C-alpha positions in Angstrom: 2.9 13.9 3.7 1.1 17.0 2.9 2.7 18.8 6.2 5.7 17.2 5.5 6.7 18.2 2.1 5.5 22.1 2.8 7.9 22.1 5.7 10.6 20.5 3.5 9.7 23.4 1.1 9.6 26.0 3.7 12.9 25.1 4.9 14.7 25.2 1.6 12.9 28.4 1.4 13.9 30.3 3.9 17.9 29.4 3.6 17.7 30.1 -0.2 16.0 33.9 1.0 19.0 34.0 3.3 21.8 37.1 2.0 24.8 34.7 2.0 23.3 33.2 -1.4 26.0 31.6 -3.9 25.5 30.6 -7.8 25.5 27.4 -8.4 28.4 27.5 -11.1 30.4 29.6 -9.0 30.2 27.1 -6.2 31.1 24.4 -8.0 34.1 26.2 -9.8 35.1 26.9 -6.1 35.2 23.4 -5.2 36.5 22.1 -8.5 40.1 24.0 -8.2 41.4 21.9 -11.0 39.5 23.0 -13.6 40.1 25.9 -15.3 36.8 27.3 -16.6 34.9 27.9 -14.2 31.7 29.4 -15.2 29.8 28.2 -18.5 30.6 31.7 -20.3 34.2 30.5 -20.1 34.3 27.4 -22.2 32.5 27.1 -25.5 28.9 25.7 -25.3 29.6 22.8 -26.7 32.7 21.7 -24.9 31.2 21.7 -21.7 29.6 18.8 -21.6 31.9 16.6 -23.0 34.6 17.7 -20.6 32.4 16.7 -17.4 31.7 13.1 -19.2 35.5 13.1 -19.3 36.0 14.2 -15.7 33.4 11.4 -15.0 35.4 8.8 -16.5 38.3 9.7 -15.1 36.6 9.2 -11.9 34.5 5.7 -12.1 37.4 3.7 -10.9 38.2 5.8 -7.6 34.7 6.3 -7.1 32.3 3.5 -8.2 33.0 0.6 -6.4 33.0 -2.8 -8.1 29.9 -3.8 -6.4 28.2 -1.2 -7.9 28.5 -3.3 -11.3 24.9 -5.0 -11.2 23.3 -1.7 -10.7 24.7 -0.7 -13.6 23.5 -3.8 -15.6 19.9 -3.9 -14.0 19.9 -0.1 -14.7 20.7 -0.5 -18.7 17.7 -3.5 -19.0 14.3 -0.6 -18.5 16.6 2.5 -19.6 17.6 3.5 -22.7 21.2 4.2 -23.5 21.6 7.8 -24.0 24.6 10.3 -23.4 23.0 11.3 -20.2 21.7 7.8 -19.1 25.2 6.5 -19.5 26.8 9.5 -17.6 23.5 8.8 -14.4 24.6 5.1 -15.2 28.1 5.0 -13.0 26.3 7.2 -10.0 24.9 3.7 -8.6 21.4 5.3 -7.5 18.2 3.5 -6.5 16.1 3.0 -9.5 13.6 5.7 -8.1 16.2 8.8 -7.5 18.0 7.6 -11.5 14.7 7.6 -13.2 13.8 11.2 -11.2 17.3 12.9 -12.2 17.5 11.0 -15.5 13.9 12.6 -16.7 14.8 15.6 -15.9 17.8 16.1 -17.9 16.1 14.2 -20.8 14.1 17.2 -20.6 16.5 19.7 -21.1 17.5 21.5 -24.3 20.9 21.6 -25.1 21.3 25.7 -24.5 20.2 24.4 -20.6 21.9 21.7 -20.4 24.9 23.4 -20.7 24.3 25.2 -17.4 23.6 22.0 -15.7 26.4 20.7 -13.7 26.8 17.1 -13.4 29.6 17.0 -11.4 28.1 19.3 -9.1 24.8 17.0 -8.7 26.6 13.7 -8.4 28.4 14.8 -5.3 25.4 16.1 -4.3 23.5 13.4 -4.9 26.6 11.1 -2.9 25.9 13.4 0.3 22.1 12.3 0.2 23.0 8.6 -0.1 25.3 8.8 2.8 23.0 10.9 4.8 20.8 7.7 4.5 17.7 9.7 4.5 14.5 7.7 3.3 14.2 7.5 -0.1 10.7 9.0 -0.5 12.7 12.7 1.5 15.4 12.2 -0.9 13.6 12.0 -3.7 11.3 15.4 -2.3 14.2 17.1 -1.5 15.1 16.5 -4.9 12.0 17.9 -6.9 12.5 20.8 -4.3 16.3 21.7 -5.7 15.4 20.7 -9.1 12.4 23.2 -9.1 14.2 26.2 -7.7 17.6 25.4 -10.0 14.5 25.8 -12.6 13.3 29.0 -11.3 16.8 31.0 -11.1 17.4 30.2 -7.3 20.3 27.0 -7.1 21.2 26.3 -4.3 25.2 27.0 -3.2 27.5 24.3 -0.9 26.5 26.2 2.2 22.7 26.4 1.7 22.6 23.1 0.4 24.8 22.0 4.1 22.5 24.0 6.2 19.7 22.7 4.4 20.6 18.8 5.3 21.9 20.3 8.8 18.3 21.3 9.9 16.7 18.4 8.0 19.2 16.4 10.6 17.7 19.0 13.4 14.3 18.6 13.4 14.3 14.9 12.5 15.8 14.2 16.1 13.5 16.7 17.4 10.4 14.5 16.5 12.2 11.3 18.1 10.9 9.5 21.3 12.6 10.7 24.7 13.8 7.8 26.9 11.2 6.2 29.1 8.1 7.9 27.2 4.9 6.1 27.6 4.5 6.2 23.5 1.5 3.2 24.8 -0.4 5.8 26.4 0.3 9.0 23.8 -0.4 6.5 20.6 -3.9 5.7 22.9 -4.7 9.4 23.4 -3.8 10.5 19.8 -6.2 7.7 18.2 -8.8 7.4 21.0 -9.4 11.2 21.6 -10.5 12.2 18.4 -11.9 9.0 17.5 -14.9 10.1 19.9 -15.4 12.9 17.5 -16.2 10.5 14.5 -19.6 10.4 13.1 -21.2 6.8 13.0 -21.7 6.8 9.1 -21.8 3.5 8.0 -21.7 3.6 4.3 -20.9 6.1 2.0 -21.5 6.5 -1.8 -18.1 6.7 -3.1 -18.3 8.0 -6.1 -19.3 4.4 -7.8 -22.3 3.2 -8.8 -24.1 0.9 -6.3 -21.0 0.6 -4.5 -20.9 1.1 -0.9 -18.0 1.3 1.3 -18.0 1.4 5.3 -16.5 4.7 6.5 -15.9 6.2 10.0 -15.7 4.9 13.5 -17.5 1.5 12.0 -14.6 0.7 9.8 -12.2 1.6 12.4 -13.7 -1.0 14.4 -13.0 -3.7 12.3 -9.6 -2.6 11.5 -8.7 -2.8 15.3 -11.0 -5.7 16.0 -9.1 -7.4 12.7 -12.3 -8.5 11.5 -11.7 -11.6 9.3 -14.6 -10.3 6.9 -15.2 -6.8 6.6 -18.7 -5.8 6.1 -18.6 -4.4 2.8 -15.3 -6.5 1.1 -14.1 -4.0 -1.7 -11.2 -3.9 -4.3 -9.3 -1.2 -6.2 -8.2 -3.5 -9.3 -5.2 -1.3 -11.5 -4.3 -3.3 -14.9 -0.9 -3.4 -17.0 -0.2 -1.1 -20.2 -2.5 -2.4 -22.4 -5.3 -3.0 -20.9 -5.8 0.4 -18.5 -6.0 2.4 -21.7 -8.6 0.6 -23.9 -12.3 0.0 -22.2 -13.2 -2.7 -24.6 -10.2 -4.5 -22.8 -10.8 -3.4 -19.0 -14.5 -4.7 -19.5 -13.0 -8.1 -20.8 -11.1 -8.4 -17.7 -14.0 -7.4 -15.4 -16.4 -10.0 -17.1 -13.2 -12.5 -16.0 -13.3 -11.4 -12.5 -17.1 -10.6 -12.3 -19.2 -13.4 -10.7 -22.1 -14.3 -13.6 -24.4 -16.9 -12.9 -25.7 -18.8 -15.4 -28.9 -17.3 -15.7 -27.4 -14.3 -17.5 -26.0 -16.6 -20.5 -29.8 -18.0 -21.5 -33.1 -18.7 -21.1 -33.6 -21.1 -18.1 -37.3 -23.1 -17.5 -38.9 -25.2 -15.1 -40.8 -28.4 -16.5 -43.3 -29.6 -14.6 -44.5 -31.8 -16.8 -41.3 -33.3 -18.0 -40.2 -32.9 -14.1 -36.7 -31.0 -15.4 -34.9 -27.9 -15.8 -34.5 -26.7 -19.6 -31.8 -24.3 -19.8 -30.9 -22.5 -23.0 -27.9 -21.1 -23.9 -27.8 -18.0 -25.6 -24.6 -18.1 -27.9 -24.5 -14.3 -28.7 -24.2 -13.2 -25.3 -21.5 -15.6 -24.8 -20.0 -14.2 -27.8 -20.1 -10.9 -26.2 -18.3 -12.1 -22.8 -15.5 -14.0 -24.3 -16.3 -17.1 -23.1 -17.1 -20.4 -25.3 -20.4 -22.2 -24.8 -19.1 -25.6 -24.5 -17.6 -24.2 -21.6 -20.6 -23.3 -19.7 -22.0 -26.6 -20.1 -19.7 -28.2 -18.8 -19.0 -25.6 -15.9 -22.7 -25.0 -14.9 -23.3 -29.2 -14.0 -19.2 -29.1 -12.4 -19.9 -26.1 -9.7 -23.6 -27.8 -8.8 -21.9 -31.2 -7.5 -19.2 -29.4 -6.2 -22.1 -27.8 -3.6 -22.3 -30.3 -0.5 -26.1 -29.6 -0.2 -27.2 -30.8 -3.6 -25.7 -33.6 -5.6 -28.1 -35.9 -6.7 -29.3 -34.8 -10.2 -29.2 -36.8 -14.0 -28.0 -34.2 -16.7 -28.9 -34.6 -20.1 -27.0 -32.1 -22.8 -27.6 -31.0 -27.0 -24.6 -29.4 -27.8 -25.7 -29.1 -31.4 -28.5 -26.5 -29.8 -26.5 -25.9 -26.5 -29.5 -26.7 -24.3 -29.0 -28.5 -21.1 -31.7 -30.5 -19.1 -31.5 -30.9 -15.6 -33.1 -34.2 -13.8 -33.6 -34.8 -9.9 -33.3 -38.1 -8.7 -36.4 -38.3 -7.2 -39.4 -37.7 -10.1 -42.0 -37.3 -7.9 -40.6 -34.5 -5.9 -41.3 -31.1 -6.8 -39.8 -29.7 -3.5 -36.4 -31.1 -5.0 -36.9 -29.8 -8.4 -37.6 -26.7 -6.9 -34.7 -27.0 -5.0 -33.0 -27.6 -8.5 -34.0 -25.1 -10.8 -32.6 -22.4 -8.2 -28.9 -24.3 -7.7 -28.9 -23.9 -11.8 -30.0 -20.3 -11.7 -27.6 -19.2 -9.5 -24.7 -21.2 -10.1 -21.7 -19.2 -11.4 -20.3 -20.0 -14.4 -17.7 -17.0 -15.0 -15.8 -15.1 -13.0 -15.1 -15.1 -9.3 -17.6 -16.6 -6.6 -16.9 -13.6 -3.9 -17.0 -10.6 -6.2 -20.7 -9.8 -7.0 -20.0 -6.7 -8.7 -17.4 -4.7 -10.9 -17.3 -1.1 -12.3 -15.2 0.4 -14.8 -14.0 4.0 -14.2 -11.7 5.9 -15.6 -9.1 8.1 -13.4 -6.3 9.8 -14.5 -6.2 8.8 -17.6 -6.4 4.9 -17.2 -9.2 2.5 -16.6 -9.6 1.4 -12.6 -11.7 -1.7 -11.8 -13.8 -1.5 -8.8 -15.4 -4.6 -7.3 -17.7 -5.0 -4.6 -16.7 -8.6 -2.8 -12.8 -9.3 -2.8 -10.3 -12.6 -3.9 -7.3 -11.5 -4.0 -5.5 -14.9 -5.0 -7.8 -15.1 -7.6 -7.9 -11.7 -9.2 -3.5 -12.0 -9.3 -4.4 -15.1 -11.8 -6.4 -13.0 -14.1 -4.1 -11.7 -17.2 -4.2 -8.0 -17.3 -4.1 -7.3 -13.4 -1.5 -5.0 -12.3 -0.7 -7.1 -9.2 2.0 -4.5 -7.5 -0.8 -2.0 -7.4 -4.5 -3.9 -7.0 -5.4 -3.5 -3.3 -8.6 -4.9 -1.1 -9.6 -3.7 2.0 -9.9 -7.4 3.7 -6.6 -7.4 6.0 -6.9 -11.0 7.1 -6.9 -11.5 2.9 -4.2 -9.8 2.6 -2.4 -12.2 5.4 -3.1 -14.8 4.1 -1.8 -14.2 0.5 0.7 -11.7 0.5 2.6 -12.1 4.4 2.2 -10.3 7.4 4.4 -7.5 6.4 1.3 -6.3 4.2 -1.0 -6.9 6.5 1.0 -4.2 9.1 1.1 -1.7 5.8 -2.7 -2.2 5.5 -3.8 -1.6 8.5 -1.6 1.1 8.7 -2.9 2.7 5.3 -6.6 2.2 6.1 -6.8 3.3 9.7 -4.5 6.9 8.5 -7.1 7.1 5.8 -10.3 6.5 7.4 -9.1 9.1 10.2 -7.5 11.8 7.8 -11.3 10.9 5.5 -13.5 12.4 8.5 -11.3 15.4 8.7 -9.1 13.8 11.7 -5.1 14.4 11.7 -3.0 11.5 13.7 0.4 10.8 13.7 1.2 8.0 11.2 3.9 6.8 13.7 1.0 6.4 16.4 -1.0 4.2 13.9 2.0 2.1 13.2 2.8 1.1 16.9 -0.4 -0.1 16.9 0.0 -2.3 13.9 3.5 -2.8 14.8 1.6 -4.8 18.4 -1.3 -6.5 15.9 1.1 -8.2 13.7 4.3 -8.7 16.1 3.2 -12.3 16.2 3.1 -13.2 12.9 -0.4 -13.0 12.5 -2.9 -10.3 12.4 -4.5 -10.2 16.1 -7.1 -7.7 17.8 -6.9 -5.4 20.3 -9.6 -6.6 22.7 -9.9 -9.1 25.5 -9.5 -12.1 22.7 -6.4 -10.3 21.2 -3.6 -8.4 22.2 -5.4 -7.2 25.6 -6.1 -10.5 27.0 -2.5 -11.7 26.1 -0.9 -9.2 28.4 1.4 -10.4 31.2 -0.2 -8.5 33.6 -2.6 -10.4 35.2 -4.2 -6.9 37.0 -3.7 -5.3 33.6 -5.9 -7.9 32.2 -8.6 -7.9 34.6 -8.8 -4.3 34.4 -10.0 -4.5 30.7 -13.2 -6.6 30.8 -14.6 -10.1 32.9 -12.1 -9.1 35.7 -13.0 -11.8 38.0 -12.4 -14.6 35.5 -9.3 -13.6 34.8 -8.4 -12.8 38.7 -9.8 -16.6 39.1 -8.0 -17.7 36.2 -4.5 -16.5 37.9 -5.3 -17.7 41.5 -5.8 -21.1 39.6 -2.4 -20.8 37.7 0.1 -19.2 40.6 0.3 -16.2 38.5 2.9 -13.5 39.3 2.2 -9.6 39.2 5.7 -7.6 38.3 3.9 -4.2 38.3 5.6 -3.2 35.6 3.0 -1.4 33.1 0.9 1.5 33.5 -2.3 0.2 34.9 -1.1 -2.5 37.5 1.0 0.3 39.0 -2.4 2.7 39.0 -4.3 0.5 40.5 -2.2 -0.8 43.5 -1.6 3.2 44.1 2.4 3.2 43.2 4.4 5.3 41.1 4.3 4.6 37.4 7.6 3.0 36.0 7.4 5.7 33.8 9.6 8.9 32.5 10.8 10.0 36.2 9.2 7.4 37.7 11.5 4.8 35.9 14.8 6.1 37.1 16.0 4.1 40.2 18.7 6.0 42.7 20.9 3.6 44.6 22.8 4.6 47.6 26.4 3.1 48.2 28.3 3.2 51.4 31.6 4.2 51.2 34.0 3.1 54.3 35.9 5.5 55.6 
């Protein structure tokens, strides 16, 4: 994205520096022949905004269709009703563009606002909307144009048309040609720099005692579609009201971090009475915002839920906050010590899969970093921003949010892993790999147990791994190879049906 932004800025700079530069207000005056006042100095400073808003109101029945009315009502729910907002309401922009333009207009002083032609701004935004560019590209271009306007280099209509034309031309140059071997190109693009990646397994990611798998091992995890990564982690963002207060952020972390029973009191193994005595510390419970009764209730219930140990008796002293666990076999020391270990490690607060939570302040907000992952249970915690919370467990994302979210996670994880190693790979190559892995509605690995093992071509499957087994199974099943791919044609020694090899000419005999 950084390279794209730089290229777009360079494009705008080269066009603005051209000799035919025209002032934005002059151009708008030439295009709007019905308006007698062309420049701000031709009209009073207070009259121009009113004149522009009146013209916009006249145009509303003609330019804004009735189907955009729901968009206006949706915008009014989260945007204050200012004069500028009312004007921008009628344009029917997406939320992202609306907030960008409205924020820029609201930041202007009355004198600066007089120099802004809202009619011209609306026309250019409508042009961008009709061009159907991605919202990110449109937002980026608007930011650059706003920057140039504030710097005293407004863009004329001719320059704006040339900018759009050049963007369109550069976009077409990046399109893949017909019969191009996109799979081979993607494999080369990812595989060649992948051989230069370091074999670092763990990296100190700026968080105390939390390691993250990076480099080649992490890339292998992604491509193999591992059900459980070697170091599952989460980055949990908080909602407004929690992210600004460290104490509230810490309270959320206590609800997420797995806390065993031994952190809430003293645990002793009484050999004489053959029991395990737990004395709950009320001060610790008060600090961690959990009632003592909940601790005394959860501990025995969670031990009973474990399949490998359920047989014990329980004595409860609610007044003194004391629990006594007694094994069924009072003569077995082994059962007593097993029970004591279960009592010490039973989780009474938080999520079992999240072993550790660290609170850090980043960009003026508190963020939680975890060791362990459980996306579904974390989403149910009050104060967690579900729209921004992330995990590196792709299988968990697929199970919780669906296959599209898993595809986006594969792209982001693979791209960030390569970028962290200083390797630049075209994002579209990674997108192709992610599409192939997720095209059947589930995340499949790039290997003989996934994509490579499910190819239609027998020779292609046999060339990857376990050649004899694939050939034997194909012979038994009487499979037929169409020889339509790259690998199988290379094996049999005939031209590959890609590029110029995909063109077939037929001669038709013409009777005299």
